[in-house]
C-alpha positions as CSV (number, residue, x, y, z in Angstrom):
1,M,-22.6,1.4,2.3
2,T,-21.6,-2.3,0.8
3,T,-21.7,-5.3,2.9
4,R,-19.5,-6.6,-0.3
5,P,-15.9,-5.9,0.1
6,S,-13.9,-6.0,-3.1
7,A,-10.5,-7.4,-2.4
8,P,-7.5,-7.7,-3.7
9,P,-6.4,-11.1,-6.0
10,A,-3.4,-11.8,-3.3
11,A,-6.4,-12.2,-0.7
12,S,-7.8,-15.2,-2.0
13,W,-4.2,-16.3,-2.6
14,I,-3.1,-15.9,0.9
15,T,-6.0,-17.2,2.6
16,R,-6.7,-20.3,0.2
17,T,-2.6,-21.0,0.6
18,L,-3.1,-21.1,4.7
19,E,-6.5,-22.7,4.7
20,A,-5.4,-25.4,2.4
21,A,-2.8,-26.4,5.2
22,G,-5.3,-26.0,7.8
23,H,-5.1,-22.5,8.9
24,E,-8.5,-20.9,9.3
25,T,-8.0,-17.2,7.7
26,W,-9.8,-13.5,7.5
27,A,-8.6,-10.5,6.2
28,V,-9.0,-7.7,8.9
29,G,-8.5,-4.0,9.8
30,G,-9.3,-1.1,8.2
31,A,-9.0,-2.1,4.9
32,V,-12.0,-4.6,5.3
33,R,-13.9,-1.5,7.3
34,D,-13.2,0.8,4.0
35,A,-14.2,-1.6,1.8
36,C,-17.1,-2.2,3.2
37,L,-17.7,2.1,2.7
38,G,-16.6,1.5,-1.0
39,R,-13.9,3.2,-0.2
40,P,-10.3,2.1,-2.1
41,S,-7.8,0.3,-0.1
42,D,-4.3,-1.2,-1.0
43,D,-3.6,-1.8,2.9
44,W,-5.1,-5.4,3.7
45,D,-4.0,-7.3,6.7
46,F,-4.9,-11.1,7.8
47,A,-5.4,-12.5,10.5
48,T,-5.0,-16.8,11.2
49,H,-4.5,-19.5,13.5
50,A,-1.6,-20.2,11.8
51,R,1.7,-19.7,13.9
52,P,4.7,-17.1,12.1
53,K,6.4,-20.4,11.6
54,Q,3.9,-22.1,9.7
55,V,3.5,-19.0,7.9
56,R,6.8,-18.6,6.9
57,R,7.0,-22.2,5.4
58,L,3.9,-21.8,3.4
59,F,5.4,-18.9,1.3
60,R,8.6,-18.6,-0.8
61,R,8.8,-14.7,0.0
62,T,8.6,-13.8,3.6
63,V,9.6,-10.7,6.0
64,P,9.8,-11.0,9.7
65,I,8.1,-7.6,10.3
66,G,7.3,-8.6,13.9
67,V,7.3,-12.5,14.4
68,E,7.7,-11.7,18.1
69,H,4.0,-10.6,18.5
70,G,3.0,-12.7,15.6
71,T,3.6,-10.9,12.3
72,V,5.0,-12.4,9.4
73,G,4.5,-10.1,6.0
74,V,4.5,-12.1,2.7
75,L,5.0,-10.7,-0.4
76,A,3.1,-11.0,-3.7
77,R,4.3,-11.9,-7.0
78,D,3.6,-7.7,-7.6
79,G,5.7,-7.2,-4.6
80,T,3.0,-5.8,-2.4
81,L,3.6,-6.5,1.1
82,Y,0.8,-8.0,3.2
83,E,1.1,-8.5,6.9
84,V,-0.6,-11.9,8.0
85,T,-0.5,-12.3,12.3
86,T,-1.6,-15.4,14.5
87,F,-4.9,-14.9,16.3
88,R,-4.0,-12.8,19.6
89,R,-5.4,-11.9,22.7
90,D,-4.0,-9.3,25.2
91,V,-2.4,-10.4,28.3
92,A,-1.5,-7.3,30.0
93,T,-1.2,-4.0,29.0
94,D,-0.1,-0.5,30.5
95,G,-2.0,1.9,28.7
96,R,1.0,2.1,26.2
97,H,2.1,-1.4,25.9
98,A,0.1,-4.8,25.5
99,V,1.8,-8.0,26.2
100,V,-0.3,-10.7,24.0
101,A,-0.7,-14.3,23.3
102,F,-1.8,-16.4,20.6
103,A,-5.4,-17.4,20.7
104,E,-7.4,-19.8,19.2
105,T,-10.1,-17.7,17.8
106,L,-10.9,-14.9,15.7
107,D,-13.5,-13.9,17.7
108,E,-10.8,-14.0,20.8
109,D,-8.8,-11.7,17.8
110,L,-11.6,-9.7,17.2
111,A,-12.6,-8.5,20.9
112,R,-9.0,-7.5,21.4
113,R,-9.8,-4.6,19.0
114,D,-10.4,-0.7,19.9
115,F,-13.5,0.1,18.0
116,T,-16.3,-1.9,16.5
117,I,-15.9,-0.6,13.0
118,N,-12.4,-2.1,12.6
119,A,-13.4,-5.3,14.5
120,V,-15.1,-6.6,11.1
121,A,-13.3,-9.3,9.4
122,W,-14.2,-10.6,5.5
123,H,-13.1,-14.3,4.3
124,P,-11.9,-13.9,0.7
125,L,-13.2,-16.8,-0.8
126,R,-16.2,-17.8,1.2
127,E,-17.2,-13.7,0.8
128,E,-18.5,-14.0,3.9
129,L,-18.7,-11.1,6.8
130,H,-17.9,-12.0,10.4
131,D,-19.0,-8.7,12.2
132,P,-19.6,-10.2,15.9
133,F,-19.8,-6.4,17.5
134,D,-22.5,-4.7,14.8
135,G,-19.4,-2.5,13.5
136,M,-21.1,-2.2,9.9
137,G,-24.7,-1.4,12.0
138,D,-22.7,1.4,14.0
139,L,-21.1,2.7,10.4
140,R,-24.5,3.1,8.9
141,R,-25.6,4.7,12.2
142,G,-23.0,7.0,11.8
143,V,-22.0,6.0,15.4
144,L,-18.1,5.1,16.7
145,R,-18.4,2.4,19.4
146,T,-15.4,0.7,21.5
147,V,-15.7,-3.0,21.7
148,G,-16.9,-3.4,25.0
149,E,-16.3,-1.8,28.1
150,P,-15.0,2.1,27.0
151,N,-13.3,2.7,29.9
152,E,-11.4,-0.2,29.7
153,R,-10.4,-0.1,26.1
154,F,-8.9,3.4,26.4
155,S,-7.1,2.1,29.6
156,E,-5.5,-0.9,27.7
157,D,-4.1,1.7,25.1
158,F,-4.5,5.3,25.4
159,L,-3.8,6.0,21.7
160,R,-7.2,4.8,21.3
161,I,-8.3,8.5,22.6
162,L,-6.5,9.9,19.4
163,R,-8.0,6.6,17.3
164,A,-11.5,7.7,17.8
165,L,-10.8,11.5,17.2
166,R,-9.3,10.8,13.8
167,F,-12.2,7.8,13.0
168,A,-15.1,10.0,14.2
169,G,-13.7,13.0,11.7
170,R,-12.7,10.8,9.0
171,F,-16.0,9.1,8.8
172,A,-18.1,11.7,10.1
173,L,-18.8,9.5,13.1
174,R,-20.7,11.1,16.3
175,I,-18.9,9.5,19.2
176,E,-21.4,7.3,21.5
177,E,-22.0,8.7,24.9
178,A,-20.0,6.4,27.5
179,T,-17.5,6.4,24.8
180,W,-16.9,10.0,24.6
181,E,-17.1,10.0,28.5
182,A,-14.2,7.4,28.7
183,L,-12.4,9.2,26.6
184,C,-12.8,12.9,27.9
185,S,-11.9,11.0,31.3
186,H,-8.2,9.4,29.7
187,V,-7.0,12.5,28.0
188,E,-4.5,13.7,30.7
189,S,-2.9,10.1,29.8
190,L,-1.8,11.1,26.9
191,R,0.9,12.7,28.4
192,G,2.6,9.2,29.0
193,L,2.6,8.1,25.1
194,S,6.1,9.0,22.9
195,G,6.3,11.9,20.8
196,E,6.5,9.8,17.6
197,R,3.0,7.8,18.0
198,I,1.2,11.2,18.7
199,R,2.7,12.5,15.9
200,E,1.9,9.6,13.8
201,E,-1.8,10.0,14.6
202,L,-1.3,14.1,13.7
203,V,-0.2,13.4,10.7
204,K,-2.9,10.8,9.9
205,V,-5.2,13.3,10.4
206,L,-3.8,15.6,8.4
207,E,-2.7,13.7,5.5
208,D,-5.5,11.6,4.9
209,D,-9.0,13.2,5.6
210,P,-10.1,15.7,2.9
211,D,-11.3,17.9,5.6
212,P,-9.2,17.6,9.2
213,S,-11.4,20.3,10.6
214,M,-13.8,17.9,12.6
215,S,-10.9,15.8,13.9
216,L,-9.4,19.2,15.1
217,R,-12.2,20.4,16.9
218,L,-12.9,16.9,18.7
219,Y,-9.0,17.2,19.7
220,A,-10.3,20.7,21.2
221,E,-13.5,19.7,22.7
222,S,-12.3,16.2,24.2
223,G,-9.1,17.9,26.2
224,A,-6.8,16.3,23.8
225,L,-5.7,19.8,22.5
226,R,-5.1,21.0,25.7
227,V,-3.0,18.0,26.9
228,L,-1.1,17.8,23.4
229,Y,-0.7,21.0,22.1
230,P,-1.4,24.0,24.8
231,E,0.3,26.1,22.5
232,L,-2.6,25.8,19.6
233,D,-5.1,25.6,22.3
234,A,-4.2,29.2,23.1
235,L,-5.5,30.2,20.0
236,R,-9.2,29.1,21.2
237,S,-9.1,31.7,24.0
238,E,-11.9,34.3,24.3
239,S,-9.5,37.1,22.7
240,A,-8.2,34.5,19.9
241,S,-11.2,32.6,19.0
242,S,-11.3,33.2,15.6
243,S,-7.4,32.4,15.7
244,W,-8.4,29.0,16.1
245,A,-10.9,28.8,13.6
246,L,-8.8,30.2,11.0
247,A,-6.4,28.1,11.5
248,V,-8.8,24.7,11.6
249,G,-10.2,26.7,8.3
250,A,-6.7,27.0,6.5
251,A,-6.0,23.5,7.1
252,A,-9.1,22.0,5.7
253,A,-8.4,24.5,2.7
254,L,-5.2,22.6,1.9
255,P,-4.6,19.4,-0.2
256,V,-4.7,16.0,0.9
257,G,-1.2,14.2,0.9
258,R,0.5,17.8,2.3
259,P,0.5,17.5,6.6
260,W,3.5,19.1,6.2
261,L,2.0,22.0,4.7
262,R,-1.4,22.1,6.9
263,L,0.6,21.8,10.3
264,A,2.3,25.1,9.1
265,A,-1.1,26.7,8.4
266,L,-2.3,25.5,12.2
267,L,0.8,27.4,13.2
268,V,0.8,30.6,11.7
269,D,-0.7,32.3,14.7
270,V,1.2,30.7,17.1
271,P,4.6,32.5,18.3
272,N,7.7,31.3,16.9
273,A,9.1,30.1,20.1
274,A,6.1,27.9,21.3
275,A,5.8,26.7,17.3
276,A,9.1,25.2,17.8
277,A,8.1,23.8,20.8
278,V,5.1,21.8,19.0
279,L,7.9,20.9,16.3
280,L,10.1,19.6,19.3
281,R,7.5,17.7,20.8
282,L,6.6,15.7,17.4
283,R,10.1,14.5,16.9
284,L,10.5,16.0,13.6
285,S,13.5,15.9,11.9
286,N,15.7,19.4,12.3
287,Q,15.6,20.3,8.2
288,R,11.6,19.4,8.4
289,T,10.9,21.6,11.8
290,D,13.3,24.5,9.9
291,R,11.2,23.9,7.0
292,I,7.7,23.7,8.7
293,A,8.5,26.8,10.9
294,R,9.6,29.1,8.4
295,V,6.7,28.6,6.4
296,A,4.3,29.2,9.7
297,G,6.0,32.6,10.3
298,A,6.5,33.8,7.4
299,A,5.6,37.3,6.5
300,P,2.6,38.2,4.7
301,L,3.7,38.8,1.0
302,P,3.9,42.5,-0.1
303,A,0.7,44.5,-1.4
304,P,-0.1,43.8,-5.1
305,A,0.8,47.6,-6.0
306,A,4.6,47.4,-3.9
307,P,7.4,47.9,-5.8
308,D,9.5,45.0,-7.2
309,A,12.3,45.9,-4.6
310,S,10.1,44.6,-1.5
311,Y,8.9,41.5,-3.6
312,R,12.7,40.8,-3.7
313,R,13.7,41.7,0.0
314,W,10.7,39.2,0.6
315,L,11.6,36.5,-1.6
316,S,15.5,36.9,-0.3
317,A,14.6,37.4,3.1
318,H,12.0,33.6,2.9
319,G,14.0,32.0,0.3
320,V,12.9,31.1,-3.3
321,S,12.0,27.5,-2.5
322,L,9.8,28.2,0.2
323,F,7.5,31.0,-2.0
324,P,5.4,28.2,-3.0
325,P,4.5,26.6,0.2
326,I,4.1,29.7,1.4
327,A,2.1,31.5,-0.9
328,R,-0.5,28.2,-0.4
329,V,-0.8,28.4,3.6
330,L,-1.4,32.6,3.2
331,L,-3.8,31.6,-0.3
332,A,-6.0,28.9,2.5
333,R,-6.1,31.3,5.3
334,A,-7.6,33.6,2.6
335,K,-10.2,31.4,1.8
336,A,-10.6,30.4,5.8
337,G,-11.5,33.9,6.7
338,R,-13.8,34.6,3.7
339,A,-15.4,31.6,4.8
340,L,-15.5,32.9,8.7
341,A,-16.2,36.6,7.6
342,P,-20.7,37.3,7.9
343,P,-21.9,37.2,4.0
344,G,-21.4,40.6,2.5
345,L,-18.1,41.2,3.9
346,T,-14.9,40.4,3.5
347,P,-12.7,39.6,6.7
348,R,-11.0,43.5,6.4
349,E,-14.7,44.7,6.1
350,A,-15.9,42.4,9.0
351,A,-12.9,43.4,11.1
352,R,-13.9,47.2,11.2
353,Q,-17.2,46.5,12.2
354,E,-18.7,47.2,15.4
355,P,-18.3,43.7,17.6
356,A,-21.8,44.5,19.1
357,L,-22.7,44.2,15.9
358,H,-20.5,41.5,14.2
359,G,-18.7,39.9,17.0
360,P,-14.8,40.1,17.8
361,L,-13.3,38.6,14.4
362,D,-9.1,38.7,14.6
363,L,-8.4,38.0,11.7
364,P,-4.9,39.3,10.2
365,L,-5.7,41.8,7.4
366,P,-3.0,41.1,5.4
367,D,-4.4,37.9,4.6
368,D,-8.1,39.2,4.4
369,D,-9.1,38.7,0.3
370,V,-8.5,36.0,-1.7
371,E,-8.3,37.9,-5.0
372,R,-5.3,40.2,-3.2
373,V,-3.2,37.0,-2.3
374,V,-3.3,35.9,-5.7
375,S,-2.0,39.0,-7.1
376,S,0.6,39.1,-4.5
377,W,1.4,35.6,-5.3
378,R,1.8,36.7,-9.3
379,R,3.5,39.4,-9.0
380,A,6.1,37.8,-6.6
381,R,5.7,34.9,-9.1
382,A,6.8,37.3,-11.9
383,V,9.9,39.2,-9.7
384,R,11.2,35.3,-9.3
385,A,11.2,34.3,-12.9
386,A,13.3,38.1,-14.0
387,G,15.9,36.0,-12.1
388,S,16.9,39.4,-10.0
389,P,19.7,38.2,-7.3
390,L,18.2,37.4,-4.2
391,T,21.4,36.1,-2.4
392,V,24.7,37.0,-1.4
393,G,25.5,34.3,-4.0
394,D,24.3,36.1,-6.5
395,L,26.0,38.7,-6.1
396,A,28.7,39.2,-8.7
397,L,31.6,40.1,-6.3
398,D,32.3,37.6,-3.3
399,G,34.7,37.0,-0.9
400,R,38.0,36.7,-3.4
401,G,36.6,40.1,-4.9
402,L,37.0,41.2,-1.6
403,I,40.3,40.3,-1.2
404,A,41.3,41.4,-4.2
405,L,40.8,44.9,-2.8
406,G,43.2,45.0,-0.2
407,L,40.7,43.6,2.5
408,E,41.7,41.2,5.2
409,P,39.4,38.4,5.5
410,G,37.1,38.4,8.8
411,P,33.8,38.7,10.3
412,D,33.3,41.8,8.2
413,F,33.3,40.1,5.2
414,G,29.5,38.6,5.9
415,R,28.5,42.3,7.0
416,I,30.1,43.4,3.6
417,L,28.7,41.2,1.4
418,E,25.2,41.2,3.2
419,G,25.1,45.0,2.4
420,L,26.0,44.8,-0.7
421,L,22.8,42.2,-1.5
422,E,20.6,45.0,0.5
423,W,22.1,47.6,-1.9
424,V,21.3,45.5,-4.7
425,L,17.9,44.3,-4.0
426,E,17.1,47.7,-5.1
427,D,17.8,48.1,-8.3
428,P,19.6,45.0,-9.8
429,A,21.5,46.7,-12.1
430,R,23.6,47.4,-9.2
431,N,24.7,43.5,-9.6
432,D,28.2,44.4,-11.4
433,P,31.7,44.1,-10.8
434,E,32.9,47.6,-11.1
435,V,29.8,49.0,-9.6
436,L,29.9,46.7,-6.3
437,R,33.7,47.2,-6.2
438,A,33.2,50.8,-5.9
439,R,30.7,50.4,-3.5
440,V,32.9,48.5,-1.3
441,L,36.1,50.7,-1.7
442,E,33.2,53.7,-1.2
443,R,32.7,51.8,2.4
444,S,35.4,50.6,3.5
445,E,37.3,52.9,5.4
446,G,38.7,51.7,8.7
447,L,38.3,48.0,7.7
448,P,41.5,46.0,8.6
449,R,44.0,45.6,5.1
450,G,45.8,42.5,4.1
């Protein structure tokens, strides 16, 4: 860990401009923390004694991000937006929102922050680190601790509970005992937070952390999982304990930057209706909700030796566009299952052992072997590449063709075309206009005629 952050050139420009006008200014927040850890960050924020109107007068290009709360966006020459916020102090809070007033000193501003590791400031011109709460010491010791009294900090904003779980997991920190006790005592208050704020914290865990498993386990151990995601907490029951371990392991096996894929992996063993309830509470768009639910609820790929028709039916049922994310989730589950199985055994073999010897391991058998999943994935890709018809729209006969055969348009058309597709999925050579017309005429007795 370094104590000499490397700030972007714009940090010196912003600080110099404000201080030349007599306004004390410091870089603050997560970028300073990350820079002290040697981690790159482009998201630099600044705290200043200047009021918003003064900031806007000093810089040619600004954006009124939250002037009422003291924040002005300053645009650098390269187009990067930096947030510059007047020193603030809390006046009143209700656990969800804070009423703030402008403060006179940097220490007042840092004292209102959540954790010591985030209450650190850096002066880009003097290269001076200001750390009044020993946040850098806590980082070196591997400890997460609130600024001041833990119960007060969490009562001010209950979202800090989820931030604590995220930071502890992201930086492999042990949550200090008093902080942990206060955190756990307030988890029921998470129910009062908006779905959007809850979603944002979960997405940060799933998007940014190379291994989200520690944060997710802290969600479970603290009771936050039970309060916010009881459908996932049910996977921790004695009868399904390995389902939770498998879900967490699968999420961790998926790449950084794919939060929705990781969320789908967490929901695979959750019943469809319950999974939909989770996504609804997270206030996701209908399109994203549908996509995640379909990936999470997908059937396993056919066995490697299954006939091509089985693969065509699978691709038709799930959609070609969802094939890659579904396959990735299935592969991640296979990798997680391998990691959970006793040494020398595949999950399938472990599941067949006596529970007294190896304990319950209720892993889904179709996902039990990495090589099997990879082989099935390759087969599905080859079948897809063959260009066989997989949807009603791929058929060589459509609704107009049915009318030309003398059939009256109506609800039966959908059923007829779906039946034709199922027939063609068995043998793509049947996708010929004449063959399909003959099939319809053969089976159209009793249907309304035009």
